[in-house]
N, C-alpha and C positions, 0 to 999 in steps of 0.2 A: 174678202179677208176680214172685214169688220164683222160680218155675221159669224164666221168660224171662230173668232176669238171672243165673241160675245159671252159664251157660256164658260169660258175658262177664267178661273180666279185662283190666284196663288194663295197658299196658306203658309204662314211662317210659324214654326213651333215656338212656344213661349220659352224664355230663358229659364233653365232650371234654377231652383232655389239654392243658394250657396249656404252650405252648412258650416258653422264655425268649428274650428278645431280646438281641442282642449289645450290649455296653456300648462306646460310643465316647467317648473322652476328648477334651476340647478343650485341645490343647497349643499355645496361641498367646498366651503371656503378654505379648509385646510388640506384638501386633496389636491393632487397635481392638476395643473391646467391641461385639459385634453388636447388643445390645439397649439401648445407651445412647441416649436420645432426643436428646441434644445433637448427634449426628451426623446426624440426620434433618433438622433445621432448617437452612436455608441461612444462611450468614453475611450479615449486612446490611452494605452498604457505605454510606459517607457520600455523599449526593447531590452531583451535579456542579454544582448551582446553575443549572439550566436554567429552564424556565418554571415559574411558581408562581402560585397564585391570590392575589388581592388580599384579604387578611383584614381590612383596615381600611375597605373601602368599606361604605356602608350596605346592608343586605339589603333585597331586594324581597319582596313578600308571597308570591309563588309559590316562593321558595327554601325555604320551610318544609315543602314537600311533596316526596315522592319522585316521579320522573317517572311511575312506574307508576300513581299515583293521579290524575294529571291527564288530562283528556280534551279533545281539540280538537273543538269543537262547531260551528265555523263560521269564515268569513273575511269581512272587510269592507274596502273601500277608503276611505281617509281621507287627503286631501291627496296624492293620487297614490301613497300608500304602502299596501301590503297589511298589514292587521292581522289577527291570529288571535284567535279567541274561545276561551278556555281555561276549562273548568269544573272546579271542585273544591268538594266539600261544599256543593252547591246554590248556589254563587256563581260568576258568570261574570266573568272578567278579560279585558281587552283588552291584547294584547301586540304588539310590533313588533320588527323586527330590532334587536339590541343590548340588549334586555331580558334579565334573568337569570331562570332558573327551574330547579327541581330542587335536590336536596341535594348534587350533585356539581359545584358551581360552573359550571352550564350557562349558556351565552350563546346566544341565538337568532341563527343566522347567516343563515337565509333562510326566507321564508314563501311557499308556493304555494297554489293553490286546494285541494290535496289533503293537504298535509303541512307540518309545521314541522320544520326541521333545527336541531339543537342541538349545540354543541361543548362537551363536558364536560372538566373536568380531574380526573383521578383519580390516586391514587398508583400506582406501578408494580405491576401486578397479579401479577407474578412474585414480588414481595417481595425481589428481589435488591438493589434500590437504594431510596433514599428520594426518588427523582426523581418528578416529576409527568408524566403522559402524557395527551395529548389523545385523546378518544374521541368519535366522532360518533354521535348518536342521532337518530332520526326519530320524530315523532309523527304518526300518520295521522288524517285526518278520520274521526270515528265514523260508520259506516254506518247504525247504528240510528237515530241522530238524523236523518240525511239521509233515510232511508226514511220516517220518521214525518212529516217535513215534506212529502214528495211525496204521502203518503196524505191529508194535510189539504187539498191543492190541489184 
């Protein structure tokens, strides 16, 4: 082994020369500071007093849950009005147009055989104003539940 390694010599490359970078000075004393976080945040304006949610009305049970956690599991007709069956935490609630649900002041506007339409009031998503903006959300009938019912037939 000593003879085999006798002719082997390692060679280490020399360290490359470090080139200095040019220094650039920032001579803008009266210009805005580029790293100041207050310039990144938009200025908030006072709201124009448009639509607002009613904070004084009594809350309904489904307003305690976000819309994402609610499931539409069925529909039923009662007194010629279509009612939706909404499930949350293994409890099924019966709702009709005009009921409130979701944490964004949602009001049910219409119910069909396949979906529930909800009009929500949220604060301006751009953050530019303190105004409230209407947003439409739809809740679809859950296909899994529908498929399970058809399998039982």
